[in-house]
Residue frames as a rotation matrix with the C-alpha (Angstrom) as fourth column:
MET 1
0.760 0.022 -0.650 -206.67
-0.417 -0.750 -0.513 89.19
-0.499 0.661 -0.561 67.45
LYS 2
0.701 -0.495 0.514 -204.62
0.697 0.630 -0.344 87.83
-0.153 0.599 0.786 64.49
THR 3
0.343 -0.729 -0.593 -201.15
-0.464 -0.680 0.568 89.16
-0.817 0.080 -0.571 63.62
ALA 4
0.837 -0.300 -0.458 -199.26
-0.375 0.295 -0.879 88.71
0.399 0.907 0.135 60.35
ILE 5
0.803 -0.558 -0.209 -196.28
0.595 0.768 0.236 86.47
0.029 -0.314 0.949 60.54
HIS 6
-0.088 -0.967 0.241 -193.84
0.950 -0.154 -0.270 89.09
0.298 0.205 0.932 59.45
SER 7
-0.310 0.054 0.949 -195.29
0.009 -0.998 0.060 92.05
0.951 0.028 0.309 61.31
ASP 8
-0.887 0.002 -0.462 -195.95
0.460 0.080 -0.884 93.25
0.035 -0.997 -0.072 64.84
ARG 9
-0.773 0.624 -0.118 -198.87
-0.632 -0.773 0.057 95.21
-0.056 0.119 0.991 63.59
PRO 10
-0.461 0.664 0.589 -202.25
0.154 0.713 -0.684 93.49
-0.874 -0.225 -0.431 64.10
VAL 11
-0.962 0.182 0.204 -204.12
0.220 0.072 0.973 92.51
0.163 0.981 -0.109 61.03
THR 12
-0.606 0.765 -0.218 -207.46
-0.090 -0.338 -0.937 94.32
-0.790 -0.549 0.274 61.06
GLY 13
0.557 0.760 0.336 -208.85
0.287 0.203 -0.936 93.80
-0.779 0.618 -0.105 57.41
PRO 14
0.440 -0.264 0.858 -208.25
0.892 0.015 -0.452 94.72
0.107 0.964 0.242 53.89
ALA 15
-0.628 -0.725 -0.283 -205.67
0.686 -0.687 0.239 97.51
-0.368 -0.044 0.929 53.16
ARG 16
0.585 0.809 -0.053 -207.44
0.668 -0.518 -0.534 100.79
-0.459 0.277 -0.844 52.54
ARG 17
0.201 -0.501 0.842 -206.29
0.753 -0.470 -0.460 103.49
0.626 0.726 0.283 49.96
ARG 18
-0.216 -0.338 -0.916 -204.42
0.860 -0.510 -0.015 106.30
-0.462 -0.791 0.401 51.82
ASP 19
-0.922 -0.218 -0.320 -204.65
0.053 -0.889 0.454 108.82
-0.384 0.401 0.832 49.16
LYS 20
0.175 0.983 -0.048 -207.85
0.429 -0.120 -0.895 110.41
-0.886 0.136 -0.443 48.25
ARG 21
-0.470 -0.342 0.814 -208.18
0.880 -0.112 0.461 111.18
-0.067 0.933 0.353 44.66
THR 22
-0.321 0.302 -0.897 -208.71
0.264 -0.882 -0.392 114.92
-0.910 -0.362 0.203 44.55
PRO 23
0.819 0.565 0.098 -210.18
0.247 -0.193 -0.950 116.71
-0.518 0.802 -0.297 41.62
GLU 24
0.558 -0.649 -0.516 -206.82
-0.762 -0.648 -0.009 117.86
-0.329 0.398 -0.856 40.70
PHE 25
-0.537 -0.625 0.567 -205.38
-0.368 0.778 0.509 114.32
-0.759 0.065 -0.648 40.73
ILE 26
0.024 0.464 0.885 -208.13
0.509 0.756 -0.410 113.22
-0.860 0.461 -0.218 38.48
ILE 27
0.897 0.066 -0.436 -207.58
-0.298 -0.639 -0.709 116.11
-0.326 0.766 -0.554 35.96
TYR 28
-0.161 -0.950 -0.269 -203.95
-0.920 0.046 0.390 115.22
-0.358 0.310 -0.881 35.78
PHE 29
-0.430 -0.067 0.900 -204.86
-0.073 0.997 0.039 111.50
-0.900 -0.049 -0.433 35.52
LEU 30
0.644 0.721 0.254 -207.35
0.320 0.048 -0.946 112.24
-0.695 0.691 -0.200 32.63
PHE 31
0.675 -0.411 -0.613 -204.86
-0.676 -0.677 -0.290 114.45
-0.296 0.611 -0.735 30.86
ILE 32
-0.396 -0.903 0.167 -202.05
-0.792 0.428 0.436 111.75
-0.465 0.041 -0.884 31.08
PHE 33
-0.160 0.472 0.867 -204.55
0.265 0.866 -0.423 108.92
-0.951 0.162 -0.264 30.14
VAL 34
0.814 0.580 -0.030 -205.55
0.123 -0.223 -0.967 110.84
-0.568 0.784 -0.253 26.97
PHE 35
0.452 -0.764 -0.461 -202.11
-0.876 -0.477 -0.069 111.67
-0.167 0.435 -0.885 26.12
ALA 36
-0.561 -0.705 0.434 -200.90
-0.608 0.706 0.362 108.00
-0.562 -0.061 -0.825 26.48
LEU 37
0.345 0.801 0.489 -203.79
-0.223 0.577 -0.786 106.50
-0.912 0.162 0.378 24.54
PRO 38
0.795 -0.039 -0.605 -202.33
-0.603 0.051 -0.796 106.99
0.062 0.998 0.017 21.01
PHE 39
-0.209 -0.963 -0.169 -199.00
-0.920 0.253 -0.299 105.49
0.330 0.093 -0.939 22.14
ALA 40
-0.442 0.128 0.888 -200.64
-0.463 0.815 -0.349 102.60
-0.768 -0.566 -0.301 23.88
THR 41
0.672 0.737 -0.064 -202.64
-0.409 0.298 -0.862 101.96
-0.617 0.606 0.502 20.75
VAL 42
0.519 -0.626 -0.582 -199.57
-0.765 -0.036 -0.643 101.87
0.381 0.779 -0.497 18.55
ASP 43
-0.568 -0.737 0.365 -197.75
-0.821 0.484 -0.301 99.57
0.046 -0.471 -0.881 20.98
TRP 44
-0.056 0.648 0.759 -200.77
-0.440 0.667 -0.601 97.36
-0.896 -0.368 0.248 21.32
VAL 45
0.876 0.357 -0.325 -200.94
-0.424 0.247 -0.872 96.90
-0.231 0.901 0.367 17.38
ALA 46
0.097 -0.925 -0.368 -197.21
-0.916 0.062 -0.397 96.26
0.390 0.376 -0.841 17.30
GLN 47
-0.608 -0.297 0.736 -197.39
-0.698 0.643 -0.316 93.68
-0.379 -0.706 -0.598 19.94
ALA 48
0.393 0.855 0.340 -200.50
-0.435 0.498 -0.750 92.05
-0.810 0.147 0.568 18.35
LEU 49
0.812 -0.144 -0.565 -198.75
-0.535 0.202 -0.820 91.74
0.232 0.969 0.087 14.92
LYS 50
-0.227 -0.974 0.016 -195.46
-0.884 0.200 -0.423 90.58
0.409 -0.110 -0.906 16.47
ARG 51
-0.794 -0.145 0.590 -197.10
-0.464 0.772 -0.434 87.80
-0.393 -0.619 -0.680 18.61
GLN 52
-0.793 0.407 -0.454 -199.84
-0.327 0.344 0.880 87.20
0.514 0.846 -0.140 16.26
THR 53
-0.447 0.694 -0.564 -202.52
0.835 0.550 0.015 87.14
0.321 -0.465 -0.825 18.96
LEU 54
-0.138 0.449 0.883 -205.19
-0.175 -0.888 0.424 89.52
0.975 -0.095 0.201 20.37
ASN 55
0.621 0.372 -0.690 -204.87
0.532 0.447 0.719 87.94
0.576 -0.813 0.080 23.80
LEU 56
-0.568 -0.820 0.061 -203.14
0.665 -0.502 -0.553 91.02
0.484 -0.273 0.831 25.14
HIS 57
-0.126 0.498 -0.858 -204.24
0.654 -0.608 -0.450 93.92
-0.746 -0.618 -0.249 27.45
GLY 58
0.362 0.314 0.878 -205.87
0.911 -0.318 -0.262 96.38
0.196 0.895 -0.401 24.96
PRO 59
-0.371 -0.549 0.749 -204.95
0.501 -0.797 -0.337 100.08
0.782 0.250 0.571 24.40
LEU 60
0.445 0.582 0.681 -207.35
-0.318 -0.608 0.727 101.38
0.837 -0.540 -0.085 27.11
ALA 61
0.955 -0.093 -0.283 -205.97
0.293 0.464 0.836 99.19
0.054 -0.881 0.470 29.75
ARG 62
0.048 -0.994 0.094 -202.30
0.959 0.019 -0.284 99.93
0.281 0.103 0.954 28.71
ALA 63
-0.214 -0.021 0.977 -203.21
0.207 -0.978 0.024 103.73
0.955 0.207 0.213 28.87
TRP 64
0.703 0.620 0.349 -204.91
-0.227 -0.269 0.936 103.52
0.674 -0.737 -0.049 32.10
ALA 65
0.739 -0.522 -0.425 -202.04
0.672 0.609 0.421 101.65
0.039 -0.597 0.801 33.61
GLU 66
-0.213 -0.865 0.455 -199.58
0.805 -0.419 -0.421 104.15
0.554 0.276 0.785 32.38
ALA 67
0.007 0.386 0.923 -201.62
-0.092 -0.918 0.385 106.94
0.996 -0.087 0.029 33.70
ASP 68
0.901 0.425 -0.090 -201.97
-0.049 0.306 0.951 105.17
0.431 -0.852 0.297 37.04
ARG 69
0.351 -0.873 -0.337 -198.17
0.936 0.338 0.098 104.77
0.028 -0.350 0.936 37.35
VAL 70
-0.367 -0.650 0.666 -197.30
0.684 -0.674 -0.280 108.34
0.631 0.352 0.691 36.31
THR 71
0.189 0.626 0.756 -199.74
0.146 -0.779 0.609 110.47
0.971 -0.005 -0.239 38.10
PRO 72
0.873 0.078 -0.481 -198.98
0.478 0.049 0.877 109.70
0.092 -0.996 0.005 41.76
PHE 73
-0.121 -0.975 -0.188 -195.27
0.991 -0.129 0.032 110.96
-0.055 -0.183 0.982 41.05
ILE 74
-0.238 -0.007 0.971 -196.64
0.322 -0.944 0.072 114.47
0.916 0.329 0.227 40.32
PHE 75
0.576 0.597 0.559 -198.14
-0.344 -0.443 0.828 114.53
0.742 -0.669 -0.050 43.79
MET 76
0.360 -0.560 -0.746 -195.21
0.839 0.545 -0.004 113.09
0.409 -0.624 0.666 45.74
ARG 77
0.913 0.006 0.408 -193.94
-0.183 -0.888 0.422 115.34
0.365 -0.460 -0.810 48.43
C-alpha cells in the first residue's frame, strides 16, 4: 500500500467529490451563473481591449467560475 509523503492516510486513488449536486444546488448555480454572465462579459471586453488580445478566458468561463465559487457558500453549514 502506498502512502503520501506528508500524510498518514493511505493513498487509494483520485479524490472524489464529497458534495453531491442536488437539484437545489443546481438551481442556485444556474441563477448565479445567469446573473454573473453580463458582468463577466463586460469584464472580458474591458480586459480584451486593455490587453489587446483575445487569448483570455471568455465570458462563459468567467461566469461559470464565479458561480462555482459563490454557490457552495450558500450551502455551507
